[in-house]
C-alpha positions as CSV (number, residue, x, y, z in Angstrom):
1,M,77.8,-161.9,128.2
2,P,74.3,-161.5,130.4
3,E,72.7,-164.4,131.6
4,P,69.8,-165.6,128.6
5,V,66.1,-165.0,129.3
6,V,64.4,-168.6,129.2
7,L,61.1,-168.8,127.9
8,G,58.9,-171.7,128.9
9,G,58.3,-172.6,132.7
10,G,60.3,-169.1,133.9
11,A,59.0,-166.5,135.4
12,P,57.0,-164.2,133.3
13,L,58.6,-162.1,130.6
14,D,58.3,-158.5,132.7
15,W,58.9,-154.8,131.4
16,A,63.1,-154.8,132.3
17,T,63.5,-158.0,130.4
18,Y,61.5,-157.2,127.8
19,E,63.6,-154.5,127.0
20,A,66.6,-156.2,127.9
21,V,66.2,-158.1,124.6
22,V,64.4,-155.9,122.5
23,H,66.7,-152.9,123.0
24,G,69.7,-154.2,124.6
25,H,70.1,-157.5,122.7
26,A,70.0,-160.4,125.6
27,P,70.4,-164.2,125.0
28,V,67.2,-166.0,124.6
29,E,66.7,-169.7,125.4
30,F,63.4,-171.6,124.0
31,G,64.0,-173.3,127.5
32,D,61.4,-175.8,128.6
33,R,59.8,-177.6,125.8
34,S,57.2,-179.7,127.4
35,A,53.9,-177.4,127.9
36,A,54.0,-176.9,123.7
37,L,54.9,-180.6,123.1
38,A,51.8,-181.2,125.2
39,S,49.3,-178.7,123.7
40,R,50.8,-180.1,120.3
41,A,50.0,-183.4,120.9
42,A,46.8,-182.9,122.8
43,L,45.7,-180.8,119.2
44,E,47.2,-183.4,117.1
45,A,45.1,-186.1,118.7
46,R,41.9,-183.8,118.2
47,I,42.9,-183.9,114.5
48,A,43.4,-187.1,114.4
49,A,40.0,-188.4,116.1
50,G,38.0,-185.9,112.9
51,D,37.1,-183.0,115.7
52,V,35.9,-180.0,114.1
53,I,38.0,-177.0,115.3
54,Y,38.1,-173.7,113.9
55,S,40.4,-172.5,111.8
56,V,42.6,-175.7,111.9
57,T,40.4,-178.3,110.1
58,T,37.8,-175.3,108.8
59,G,38.2,-172.4,106.7
60,Y,38.6,-168.9,108.3
61,G,35.9,-165.9,109.1
62,A,32.6,-166.6,107.4
63,E,34.2,-169.8,106.1
64,A,34.3,-171.2,109.3
65,G,32.0,-173.8,108.5
66,R,34.1,-175.2,105.4
67,A,35.8,-178.6,106.6
68,L,39.2,-178.7,105.1
69,P,40.5,-181.8,103.7
70,P,42.8,-183.4,105.9
71,D,45.6,-183.9,103.6
72,K,44.9,-180.2,102.8
73,L,46.1,-178.8,106.3
74,A,49.7,-178.3,105.8
75,E,49.2,-176.6,102.5
76,V,46.2,-174.2,103.9
77,Q,49.3,-173.0,106.7
78,R,52.0,-172.2,104.1
79,N,48.7,-170.4,101.9
80,T,47.8,-168.4,104.9
81,V,51.1,-167.0,105.6
82,R,51.7,-165.8,102.1
83,S,48.4,-164.6,101.6
84,H,48.2,-162.3,104.4
85,A,51.6,-160.6,103.5
86,V,50.2,-157.4,101.8
87,G,50.9,-154.6,104.0
88,V,52.5,-151.5,102.9
89,G,54.6,-148.4,104.0
90,D,57.4,-147.7,105.8
91,D,59.6,-150.8,108.1
92,A,58.8,-151.6,111.1
93,P,61.7,-150.0,113.6
94,E,63.9,-152.8,114.7
95,P,63.1,-152.9,117.9
96,V,59.3,-153.5,116.8
97,V,60.5,-156.3,114.9
98,R,62.6,-157.7,117.7
99,G,59.6,-157.6,120.2
100,M,57.2,-159.5,117.8
101,M,59.4,-162.1,117.6
102,L,59.8,-162.6,121.4
103,L,56.0,-161.8,122.2
104,T,55.6,-165.1,119.7
105,A,58.5,-166.9,120.9
106,Q,57.1,-166.6,124.2
107,A,53.4,-167.5,123.8
108,I,54.4,-170.5,122.0
109,A,56.9,-171.9,125.0
110,Q,53.3,-171.2,127.6
111,G,51.9,-174.4,125.7
112,P,47.9,-172.3,124.5
113,P,49.0,-172.1,121.1
114,G,49.6,-175.4,120.3
115,Y,52.4,-175.2,117.5
116,R,55.4,-177.8,117.7
117,P,58.1,-175.8,119.7
118,E,60.4,-176.1,116.9
119,I,58.3,-173.1,115.7
120,G,58.9,-170.8,118.6
121,E,63.1,-171.9,118.7
122,A,63.1,-170.4,115.1
123,Y,62.1,-167.0,116.6
124,V,64.7,-167.3,119.2
125,R,67.2,-168.0,116.4
126,A,66.4,-165.0,114.7
127,L,66.3,-162.9,117.5
128,N,69.6,-164.4,118.9
129,A,71.7,-163.8,115.4
130,G,70.1,-159.8,115.0
131,V,67.9,-161.2,111.8
132,V,65.3,-158.2,111.6
133,P,62.6,-159.2,109.3
134,R,61.0,-156.3,106.8
135,V,57.8,-156.0,108.5
136,P,55.8,-152.9,106.9
137,M,53.8,-150.4,109.1
138,Q,51.0,-150.5,107.6
139,G,47.9,-152.3,106.7
140,S,46.8,-153.7,109.8
141,Q,42.8,-153.2,111.2
142,S,44.5,-155.1,114.7
143,A,41.3,-157.6,115.0
144,S,44.1,-159.2,114.9
145,D,47.7,-158.5,113.5
146,L,47.5,-161.0,110.8
147,I,49.1,-158.6,108.0
148,P,52.6,-157.4,109.7
149,N,52.7,-161.2,111.7
150,A,53.0,-162.8,107.8
151,H,55.9,-160.4,107.0
152,L,57.6,-161.8,109.8
153,A,56.7,-165.5,109.6
154,L,58.0,-165.1,105.7
155,G,61.2,-163.9,107.0
156,V,61.2,-166.2,109.8
157,L,60.2,-169.5,109.0
158,D,60.5,-172.3,106.2
159,V,56.8,-171.9,105.6
160,D,57.1,-175.3,103.3
161,T,57.3,-177.4,106.7
162,L,54.4,-175.9,108.8
163,E,51.9,-178.4,109.7
164,A,48.7,-178.4,110.7
165,K,47.3,-174.7,112.5
166,E,51.0,-173.5,112.5
167,G,50.3,-170.9,109.7
168,G,48.0,-169.0,112.5
169,V,51.3,-167.8,114.2
170,I,50.3,-164.9,112.5
171,N,47.1,-164.4,114.2
172,S,48.0,-163.0,117.6
173,A,48.7,-159.1,118.6
174,A,52.6,-158.6,118.8
175,F,52.6,-156.3,115.9
176,S,50.1,-153.9,118.8
177,V,52.1,-155.1,121.4
178,A,55.0,-154.3,120.7
179,L,54.4,-150.9,119.0
180,A,52.3,-149.8,122.3
181,F,55.8,-151.0,124.0
182,E,58.0,-148.4,122.1
183,A,55.0,-145.4,122.4
184,V,54.8,-145.7,126.1
185,R,58.5,-145.5,126.7
186,E,59.1,-143.0,124.6
187,A,55.9,-141.2,125.9
188,Q,57.4,-141.6,129.5
189,A,60.7,-140.0,128.8
190,L,59.0,-137.4,126.6
191,V,57.1,-135.6,129.8
192,E,60.1,-136.1,132.1
193,G,62.3,-134.2,129.3
194,A,59.3,-131.5,128.8
195,E,59.8,-131.2,132.7
196,R,63.2,-130.3,132.7
197,V,62.4,-128.2,129.8
198,A,59.5,-126.6,131.6
199,A,61.7,-125.7,135.0
200,M,64.4,-124.0,133.1
201,T,61.5,-122.0,131.7
202,L,60.3,-121.2,135.3
203,Q,63.7,-119.9,136.1
204,A,64.5,-117.6,133.4
205,L,60.5,-115.9,134.4
206,G,61.8,-115.6,138.2
207,G,58.5,-117.8,138.9
208,H,57.2,-119.0,141.9
209,A,58.0,-122.8,143.1
210,E,55.2,-122.9,145.5
211,A,52.8,-125.2,143.0
212,F,55.1,-128.1,143.6
213,D,54.6,-128.3,147.7
214,E,54.0,-131.8,148.5
215,R,51.6,-130.8,151.2
216,L,49.9,-128.5,148.5
217,V,49.8,-131.5,146.0
218,G,49.1,-133.5,148.1
219,L,45.5,-131.8,148.6
220,R,44.8,-134.0,145.9
221,P,46.5,-137.0,145.5
222,H,46.8,-138.4,141.9
223,P,50.3,-140.5,141.6
224,G,50.9,-138.5,138.4
225,A,50.4,-135.1,139.8
226,L,52.8,-136.3,143.1
227,A,55.5,-137.5,140.7
228,S,55.2,-134.2,138.6
229,A,55.7,-132.3,141.5
230,A,58.2,-134.1,143.0
231,H,60.6,-134.4,139.9
232,M,59.7,-130.6,139.5
233,R,61.0,-129.4,143.2
234,S,64.3,-131.9,142.3
235,L,64.8,-129.5,138.7
236,L,64.8,-126.3,140.7
237,E,66.9,-127.3,143.8
238,G,69.4,-124.9,144.1
239,S,68.2,-122.0,142.0
240,K,68.8,-118.7,142.8
241,L,66.5,-117.2,139.9
242,V,63.3,-119.0,141.7
243,G,60.8,-116.3,143.2
244,T,62.8,-113.2,142.0
245,S,59.7,-111.7,140.0
246,D,57.3,-109.3,141.7
247,R,54.2,-111.4,140.5
248,P,51.8,-113.1,142.8
249,H,52.1,-116.6,141.2
250,D,52.6,-117.6,137.7
251,P,50.6,-118.8,134.8
252,F,48.4,-122.0,134.6
253,S,50.7,-123.7,132.2
254,L,53.8,-123.2,134.9
255,R,51.4,-123.0,138.7
256,C,49.2,-126.0,136.9
257,L,51.9,-128.5,136.0
258,P,51.6,-131.0,138.3
259,Q,47.9,-131.0,138.2
260,I,48.5,-131.4,134.1
261,H,51.6,-133.5,133.9
262,G,50.0,-135.6,136.5
263,A,47.4,-136.5,134.1
264,V,49.0,-137.3,131.5
265,R,51.5,-139.2,133.5
266,D,48.5,-141.4,135.2
267,Q,47.1,-142.1,131.6
268,I,50.7,-143.3,130.3
269,S,50.8,-145.0,133.7
270,F,47.8,-147.1,132.8
271,A,48.7,-147.4,129.4
272,R,52.2,-149.2,130.6
273,E,49.9,-151.2,132.7
274,V,47.8,-153.0,130.0
275,V,51.1,-153.4,128.1
276,A,52.7,-155.2,130.7
277,R,50.3,-157.7,131.3
278,E,50.2,-158.3,127.4
279,L,53.9,-158.6,127.4
280,C,52.8,-162.0,129.1
281,A,49.3,-163.0,127.3
282,V,48.7,-165.7,124.7
283,T,46.6,-163.4,122.1
284,D,46.6,-167.1,120.1
285,N,43.1,-168.1,118.7
286,P,42.3,-171.4,119.2
287,V,44.0,-172.1,121.8
288,V,44.3,-175.6,123.7
289,L,44.0,-175.7,127.3
290,S,46.4,-177.9,129.9
291,G,43.6,-180.4,130.2
292,G,43.3,-181.2,126.4
293,E,40.6,-178.8,125.5
294,V,40.5,-176.6,122.8
295,L,38.7,-173.1,122.7
296,S,37.8,-170.6,120.8
297,G,37.3,-166.8,121.3
298,G,39.1,-163.4,120.6
299,L,42.3,-163.5,122.5
300,F,43.8,-161.2,119.4
301,H,41.7,-158.9,119.5
302,G,43.2,-155.2,119.6
303,E,41.0,-153.1,121.6
304,P,42.8,-153.6,125.3
305,L,45.0,-151.8,123.5
306,A,43.7,-149.2,121.2
307,L,41.8,-147.5,123.7
308,P,45.1,-146.4,126.1
309,M,47.0,-145.9,122.9
310,D,44.5,-143.4,122.2
311,G,44.2,-141.8,125.6
312,V,48.3,-141.3,125.7
313,S,48.1,-139.6,122.0
314,L,45.1,-137.3,123.4
315,A,47.5,-136.8,126.7
316,L,51.1,-136.1,125.0
317,T,49.1,-133.0,123.0
318,E,48.4,-131.3,126.1
319,V,52.0,-131.7,127.2
320,A,52.8,-129.4,124.0
321,T,49.4,-127.5,124.7
322,I,51.4,-126.0,127.6
323,S,54.7,-125.8,126.2
324,V,53.7,-123.7,123.4
325,R,52.4,-120.7,126.1
326,R,55.0,-121.1,128.4
327,S,57.3,-120.5,124.8
328,Q,55.2,-117.7,123.7
329,H,55.4,-115.9,127.9
330,L,59.4,-116.0,127.1
331,V,59.5,-114.6,124.1
332,G,56.2,-111.9,124.3
333,G,57.9,-109.5,126.5
334,A,54.9,-109.7,129.6
335,L,56.2,-111.4,132.4
336,G,59.6,-109.3,132.3
337,L,61.7,-110.9,129.7
338,P,63.1,-108.3,126.6
339,A,60.1,-108.6,124.2
340,R,61.5,-111.7,121.4
341,L,64.7,-112.2,123.7
342,V,66.6,-109.4,121.9
343,T,67.9,-106.2,123.9
344,D,68.1,-104.9,120.2
345,P,64.6,-103.4,119.3
346,S,65.7,-103.4,115.4
347,R,66.2,-107.5,115.7
348,L,62.8,-109.6,115.8
349,G,65.1,-112.1,117.7
350,L,62.7,-115.7,118.1
351,L,59.6,-113.6,117.5
352,M,57.9,-116.3,114.9
353,L,59.4,-119.5,117.5
354,P,55.8,-119.6,119.7
355,A,54.0,-119.7,115.8
356,S,56.4,-122.5,115.0
357,A,55.3,-124.4,118.0
358,A,51.9,-123.5,117.3
359,G,52.0,-125.0,114.0
360,L,53.4,-128.3,115.4
361,L,50.8,-128.8,118.1
362,S,47.9,-128.2,115.6
363,E,49.2,-131.1,114.0
364,A,49.9,-133.4,116.6
365,R,46.3,-132.3,117.8
366,L,45.2,-134.3,114.1
367,R,47.3,-137.0,114.0
368,A,46.0,-138.1,117.6
369,T,42.3,-138.7,116.2
370,A,41.4,-141.6,117.8
371,A,42.0,-144.8,115.7
372,S,40.1,-146.8,117.5
373,R,36.9,-145.6,116.2
374,E,37.9,-146.8,113.0
375,S,36.5,-150.0,112.5
376,V,35.4,-151.1,108.9
377,P,35.4,-154.9,109.1
378,V,35.6,-156.5,105.8
379,D,34.3,-159.8,106.5
380,V,30.6,-161.4,107.8
381,M,31.8,-163.1,111.2
382,E,34.9,-160.9,111.8
383,D,32.8,-157.5,112.2
384,H,34.5,-155.1,114.2
385,V,38.7,-154.3,114.3
386,A,40.4,-152.5,116.6
387,M,43.1,-150.3,114.9
388,S,45.8,-151.0,118.0
389,G,48.6,-150.7,115.7
390,V,47.2,-147.6,114.2
391,A,46.7,-146.1,117.6
392,A,49.7,-147.1,119.1
393,R,52.2,-145.7,115.5
394,Q,50.2,-142.2,116.1
395,V,51.8,-142.3,120.1
396,L,55.2,-142.3,118.2
397,E,53.8,-139.8,115.5
398,V,52.6,-137.2,118.2
399,G,55.5,-137.9,120.5
400,E,57.6,-136.8,117.8
401,L,55.7,-133.7,117.1
402,V,55.7,-133.2,121.0
403,R,59.0,-133.1,120.9
404,K,59.7,-130.5,118.7
405,V,57.6,-128.0,120.2
406,V,59.5,-128.8,123.4
407,A,62.4,-128.1,121.7
408,V,61.2,-124.5,120.7
409,E,60.5,-123.8,124.4
410,L,64.0,-125.0,125.1
411,V,65.7,-123.2,122.5
412,C,63.7,-119.8,124.0
413,G,64.6,-121.0,127.7
414,G,68.2,-120.9,126.7
415,V,68.6,-117.8,125.6
416,A,66.3,-116.5,128.5
417,V,68.9,-118.1,131.1
418,D,71.5,-116.6,128.8
419,L,69.9,-113.2,129.7
420,V,69.1,-113.5,132.9
421,G,72.2,-115.4,134.3
422,V,72.7,-119.4,133.5
423,A,74.9,-119.5,137.0
424,L,72.0,-118.2,139.3
425,A,70.0,-121.0,137.6
426,S,69.7,-124.7,139.8
427,P,72.3,-128.1,138.5
428,A,69.8,-129.0,136.8
429,V,69.1,-126.6,134.5
430,R,72.7,-126.0,134.0
431,G,73.5,-129.0,132.6
432,L,70.5,-128.7,130.2
433,H,71.7,-125.7,129.0
434,A,75.3,-126.9,128.5
435,R,73.6,-129.9,126.9
436,L,71.9,-127.1,124.9
437,R,74.5,-125.3,123.8
438,K,77.0,-128.5,122.8
439,V,74.3,-128.3,119.3
440,V,72.9,-124.5,119.6
441,A,75.6,-121.6,119.9
442,A,74.4,-118.9,121.9
443,H,74.2,-116.0,119.0
444,R,72.2,-118.3,116.6
445,Y,68.9,-116.8,117.5
446,D,67.0,-118.0,114.3
447,G,65.5,-120.8,116.8
448,R,65.6,-124.0,114.3
449,T,64.3,-127.0,115.7
450,D,66.1,-129.8,113.6
451,P,66.4,-133.3,115.2
452,T,69.7,-132.4,117.0
453,V,67.7,-130.0,118.8
454,A,64.8,-132.0,119.6
455,A,66.6,-134.8,120.7
456,V,68.3,-132.3,123.4
457,V,64.7,-132.6,124.8
458,V,65.0,-136.0,126.2
């Protein structure tokens, strides 16, 4: 049994710890209650003194000037959660829901949200019990993820026991952050997988390795390019196929891979840094500071996530763009391999696979349209929205399409390596070829890229 992850008073929630809880089901403890208790006591004192506190003793948004009767504060909290649970669409995946619970609990444990510790402890109990409330994926504009957070709260809390402000537990970016974590995680794995497939293509085409030379790439030393080149060198090591063509150099889709994938890696790296900060953040409103002061601002707004997520979606389409070109090089017959990857001219072989990949690429590009530009506010005061939840969801949708594009290249590359000699390939590519042949027989040239084949990519 792993050591529990302790919230409140401990180390900040980092990437590995979050992943251990959300994907590895590591146990969680709420831990030190003192910060939450102190903030709650300060908030209750302000309420008892009759202070005007936005969204605590007043209405929301355009109704901020309307004071709430003291005897109605608890009732408003119940109504807040129930009225906001209006999402639609498919249920969020389990890791996203678990992430939302963890993020909500860790923010409460830090103190500023001003909720009783019991609220955070309820989310911790649900996590440890494996409870996965149904949270619809659509409906949130992510100025705050009110709608999905409300569905989560209904599945975790007894809303009839909520006290002043506690309906505000739905006012955070937890949904966007949890989705963004999964999006970055998948994007990183996809780029790594695409490079493994590109290494197979390069060897099947007798391509050159000098474009990945550390001395060369270091003359323009972007971190992603250096990482991509290093990965490619490791994938090509031990190959007897590299450099066997009579071409002086290779097409851009191979020769410029460190620069293209490197830029993609750098975009993902930036997004990961943003998400890592969000794992430790408080995105509630208003918040109670350590001295008891209550401040209202915009910590909940999803813009810090929306723009990086849009960038990752666009970046992933570039991975697919050059993969489509490599598939065409494998099948087209212009770079030394037999046309259509068949020796019998009466057979059409893999003629149509690049066309399938091109169709998938076009769909991915359509899905990569920037979500962050779609601000359609419906409130006088709350007059800008981020759409960060949609932006993160689109990364996952684009990623699935890109994975299928790269799977097409993998099928073509597997046949090409069969033709030039698997035994001559690098150990890394021989291993990838073996994984492919477990799901696609060497004689099956229809090229179907079903989920089983696509899964080989990563």
